[in-house]
Structure formats: C-alpha cells, structure tokens
One Martini backbone bead per residue (centre of mass of N, CA, C, O) as a GRO file, in nm:
protein
  111
    1MET     BB    1   6.614   2.624   5.756
    2PRO     BB    2   6.365   2.432   5.788
    3SER     BB    3   6.226   2.199   5.953
    4ARG     BB    4   6.158   1.845   5.904
    5ARG     BB    5   5.997   1.824   6.148
    6ILE     BB    6   5.697   1.692   6.272
    7PRO     BB    7   5.480   1.758   6.488
    8SER     BB    8   5.331   1.611   6.752
    9LEU     BB    9   5.083   1.444   6.902
   10ARG     BB   10   4.958   1.528   7.229
   11LYS     BB   11   4.900   1.510   7.573
   12HIS     BB   12   4.704   1.707   7.785
   13LYS     BB   13   4.674   1.633   8.108
   14ALA     BB   14   4.488   1.858   8.234
   15SER     BB   15   4.254   1.831   7.984
   16GLY     BB   16   4.264   1.577   7.770
   17GLN     BB   17   4.401   1.696   7.526
   18ALA     BB   18   4.499   1.751   7.214
   19VAL     BB   19   4.837   1.858   7.114
   20VAL     BB   20   5.005   2.116   6.913
   21THR     BB   21   5.318   2.261   6.809
   22LEU     BB   22   5.313   2.570   6.620
   23GLY     BB   23   5.517   2.827   6.610
   24GLY     BB   24   5.507   2.824   6.945
   25ARG     BB   25   5.204   2.711   6.948
   26ASP     BB   26   4.923   2.595   7.091
   27HIS     BB   27   4.697   2.329   6.971
   28TYR     BB   28   4.377   2.230   7.012
   29CYS     BB   29   4.206   1.920   6.886
   30GLY     BB   30   4.088   1.743   7.121
   31PRO     BB   31   4.019   1.457   7.228
   32TRP     BB   32   4.203   1.216   7.327
   33GLY     BB   33   4.183   0.966   7.068
   34SER     BB   34   4.025   1.110   6.855
   35ARG     BB   35   3.915   1.184   6.539
   36VAL     BB   36   3.900   1.487   6.572
   37ALA     BB   37   4.197   1.530   6.654
   38VAL     BB   38   4.325   1.416   6.395
   39ALA     BB   39   4.187   1.605   6.193
   40GLU     BB   40   4.293   1.871   6.317
   41TYR     BB   41   4.589   1.804   6.296
   42ASP     BB   42   4.600   1.770   5.988
   43ARG     BB   43   4.508   2.056   5.922
   44LEU     BB   44   4.724   2.221   6.074
   45VAL     BB   45   4.975   2.091   5.941
   46GLY     BB   46   4.898   2.153   5.650
   47GLU     BB   47   4.899   2.463   5.682
   48TRP     BB   48   5.188   2.485   5.788
   49LEU     BB   49   5.326   2.360   5.539
   50ALA     BB   50   5.199   2.553   5.320
   51SER     BB   51   5.339   2.815   5.477
   52GLY     BB   52   5.652   2.717   5.541
   53ARG     BB   53   5.708   2.677   5.843
   54PRO     BB   54   5.658   2.880   6.058
   55SER     BB   55   5.805   3.022   6.360
   56HIS     BB   56   5.532   3.185   6.359
   57ALA     BB   57   5.226   3.277   6.452
   58PRO     BB   58   4.953   3.407   6.379
   59ARG     BB   59   4.732   3.618   6.483
   60ARG     BB   60   4.463   3.570   6.674
   61GLU     BB   61   4.120   3.662   6.730
   62SER     BB   62   4.072   3.384   6.885
   63VAL     BB   63   3.954   3.155   7.111
   64SER     BB   64   3.878   2.876   7.257
   65ILE     BB   65   3.684   2.725   7.482
   66ALA     BB   66   3.905   2.537   7.589
   67GLU     BB   67   4.102   2.764   7.672
   68LEU     BB   68   3.912   2.902   7.870
   69LEU     BB   69   3.862   2.657   8.055
   70LEU     BB   70   4.155   2.613   8.139
   71ALA     BB   71   4.199   2.888   8.273
   72TYR     BB   72   3.962   2.859   8.474
   73ALA     BB   73   4.059   2.600   8.613
   74LYS     BB   74   4.319   2.717   8.728
   75HIS     BB   75   4.185   2.929   8.897
   76CYS     BB   76   4.000   2.744   9.072
   77GLN     BB   77   4.226   2.568   9.198
   78ASP     BB   78   4.349   2.818   9.351
   79TYR     BB   79   4.093   2.949   9.487
   80TYR     BB   80   3.959   2.661   9.553
   81ARG     BB   81   3.998   2.522   9.857
   82PRO     BB   82   4.023   2.312  10.082
   83PRO     BB   83   3.703   2.224  10.182
   84SER     BB   84   3.600   2.317   9.927
   85ARG     BB   85   3.348   2.225   9.658
   86GLU     BB   86   3.335   2.426   9.420
   87TRP     BB   87   3.513   2.300   9.201
   88GLU     BB   88   3.343   2.046   9.163
   89ASN     BB   89   3.086   2.195   9.071
   90ILE     BB   90   3.208   2.342   8.829
   91LYS     BB   91   3.309   2.098   8.671
   92TYR     BB   92   3.022   1.975   8.623
   93ALA     BB   93   2.899   2.231   8.482
   94LEU     BB   94   3.123   2.236   8.235
   95ARG     BB   95   3.108   1.968   8.077
   96PRO     BB   96   2.899   2.031   7.847
   97LEU     BB   97   3.062   2.259   7.722
   98LYS     BB   98   3.311   2.092   7.648
   99GLU     BB   99   3.171   1.865   7.477
  100ARG     BB  100   3.027   2.073   7.262
  101TYR     BB  101   3.243   2.360   7.256
  102ALA     BB  102   3.565   2.344   7.258
  103HIS     BB  103   3.614   2.445   6.925
  104VAL     BB  104   3.466   2.706   6.966
  105PRO     BB  105   3.449   3.018   6.909
  106PRO     BB  106   3.387   3.291   7.033
  107GLY     BB  107   3.181   3.563   6.953
  108CYS     BB  108   3.421   3.733   7.044
  109PRO     BB  109   3.690   3.904   7.022
  110TRP     BB  110   4.035   3.861   7.093
  111PRO     BB  111   4.299   4.070   7.190
   0.00000   0.00000   0.00000
C-alpha cells in the first residue's frame, strides 16, 4: 500500500533552492520561499498523487539548468581552491543564468 504521507518542500542549503523528493528523486522547485517554488511543488505533488504515488520516478529526458549549475558549482568548489579567486568569479558570472533560467530544461536531451 502506498504511503499516506505527502513529501514536504524543504530548502537545499547548498543551492538555496526549494526541493521535494518524489519517488526517490529530488525535484528542484525554485528559489526557497518564493511563490514559484510553491506553485512548482504543488504541480509536482499533484502529478505524483494522480499517478498513484509511484515509488520510482519515470526517466526524464533532460535536467534543469539549476541541476546543471549545481553540479558545476560542486566541481568548481573542488577544483578551484584558495588562494585562487576563480570560483568567486565563476559564481558571479553564473548568477544571471541561475536567476533567469534555473528551471528551463536545456535544449538538448540528457542521456
């Protein structure tokens, strides 16, 4: 029998994004505390409930820009160590991309 508990929206501290785990996969919903995040959370949970609360998520064909940025940020933090300021420069350069396109899927399919 499927769980009766509805997963909660929580803050992903590293990215500042709102995230919910459905079917064992994390879904980033937008900036923590924003209306966009709540609307995306409601949509995702509604679809999850309508599909019978599956315990596994269907395979997605693409990832969001936010997910790509998060993976790149983790790489940069490991690769560019102090005293290098390269990570700081990259972080500032990526900010407009994150603000404008965080939830847009990239143009090409993700294998």
